[in-house]
C-alpha positions as CSV (number, residue, x, y, z in Angstrom):
1,M,1.4,-52.9,44.9
2,K,-1.4,-50.7,43.7
3,Q,-0.2,-47.5,44.5
4,A,2.4,-48.5,42.5
5,V,1.0,-49.5,39.6
6,E,-2.2,-45.8,40.1
7,G,1.1,-43.4,40.2
8,R,3.1,-45.5,37.3
9,E,-0.5,-44.8,35.6
10,L,-0.1,-41.0,36.2
11,I,3.2,-40.9,35.2
12,M,1.9,-42.3,31.4
13,K,-1.1,-39.6,31.8
14,H,1.4,-37.0,32.4
15,I,3.7,-37.7,30.0
16,G,1.1,-38.0,26.8
17,V,-0.2,-34.7,28.1
18,T,3.5,-33.3,27.8
19,L,4.0,-34.4,25.0
20,A,0.7,-33.8,23.4
21,V,1.0,-29.7,24.7
22,S,5.0,-30.1,23.3
23,A,3.2,-31.4,19.7
24,L,0.6,-28.4,19.6
25,L,3.3,-25.5,20.7
26,A,5.7,-27.4,17.8
27,C,3.1,-26.8,15.0
28,V,1.9,-23.7,16.3
29,A,5.5,-22.6,16.0
30,V,6.2,-24.0,12.3
31,I,2.8,-22.1,10.9
32,G,3.7,-18.8,12.5
33,A,7.4,-18.8,11.6
34,P,6.8,-17.7,8.0
35,A,5.1,-14.7,9.2
36,L,7.0,-13.5,12.0
37,A,10.3,-13.9,9.6
38,Q,8.8,-11.7,6.9
39,N,10.1,-8.0,6.4
40,V,7.6,-5.2,6.2
41,V,8.9,-3.0,3.7
42,D,7.3,0.3,2.4
43,F,7.1,1.9,-0.7
44,P,6.0,5.4,-1.6
45,G,4.8,6.1,-4.8
46,T,1.3,6.9,-7.2
47,V,-0.9,4.3,-7.8
48,L,-0.9,3.2,-11.8
49,K,-4.0,0.6,-11.7
50,V,-6.3,-0.3,-9.4
51,D,-8.1,-4.1,-10.6
52,E,-10.4,-4.2,-7.8
53,A,-11.5,-7.9,-9.3
54,A,-7.8,-9.2,-9.0
55,G,-6.9,-7.6,-6.1
56,K,-3.9,-6.3,-6.9
57,L,-2.3,-2.6,-7.1
58,T,-0.3,-1.2,-9.2
59,V,2.5,1.4,-7.9
60,K,5.2,3.4,-9.2
61,K,8.2,5.5,-8.0
62,D,11.3,7.2,-9.8
63,G,11.1,4.3,-12.6
64,T,10.0,1.3,-10.2
65,R,6.7,-0.6,-10.5
66,F,5.0,-3.0,-8.4
67,T,2.1,-4.6,-8.4
68,F,0.9,-5.7,-4.8
69,V,-1.6,-8.4,-4.1
70,V,-4.5,-7.2,-1.8
71,D,-6.6,-9.3,0.4
72,G,-8.6,-9.4,3.4
73,R,-5.9,-9.2,5.5
74,T,-4.6,-6.2,4.1
75,K,-5.0,-3.1,6.4
76,Y,-5.9,0.6,5.6
77,A,-4.9,4.2,6.4
78,G,-7.0,7.0,5.2
79,I,-9.3,4.9,3.2
80,K,-11.7,1.9,4.3
81,A,-11.2,0.1,0.9
82,L,-9.2,-0.6,-2.3
83,K,-12.0,0.7,-4.1
84,D,-11.6,4.0,-2.5
85,I,-7.8,4.2,-4.2
86,K,-7.3,5.3,-7.7
87,A,-4.9,5.9,-10.2
88,G,-2.7,9.0,-9.6
89,D,-3.2,8.7,-6.0
90,A,-0.7,8.6,-4.2
91,V,0.0,6.2,-1.5
92,T,2.5,4.2,0.5
93,V,2.1,0.6,0.9
94,S,3.4,-1.4,3.6
95,Y,4.5,-5.4,1.9
96,I,6.3,-8.5,2.5
97,V,7.6,-10.7,-0.1
98,M,6.0,-14.1,-0.1
99,G,7.4,-16.3,-2.8
100,S,7.3,-14.4,-5.8
101,Q,4.4,-12.0,-4.6
102,Y,4.3,-8.3,-2.8
103,V,1.6,-8.8,-0.5
104,A,0.0,-5.7,0.7
105,Q,-0.3,-5.3,4.6
106,K,-0.9,-2.2,4.7
107,I,-2.3,0.7,2.3
108,A,-1.9,4.2,3.2
109,K,-3.2,7.4,1.4
110,S,-1.3,10.4,1.4
111,K,-3.5,13.2,1.6
């Protein structure tokens, strides 16, 4: 009888751990899903304006103008930071759309 009770307790602990792990994995999937679902788009153009304080970069090409949000997750190529970009520079911004914002994932300065 004692073995049966211990066996049931062991099964219940196993079920509890399995449910906890499943819940954790579900949370990770939901939290990570928006980032995974985003398509990264490249936009090459000429810098019109750099606003370091606001973390914004405005780039134009062929009459199309985008203002990108630049944050701590933005990567750089050919430069170290947003402050290294000036109006008139040729850049390519790789971005995702989050809500109504264009969020820069990577900014590459052309030579």
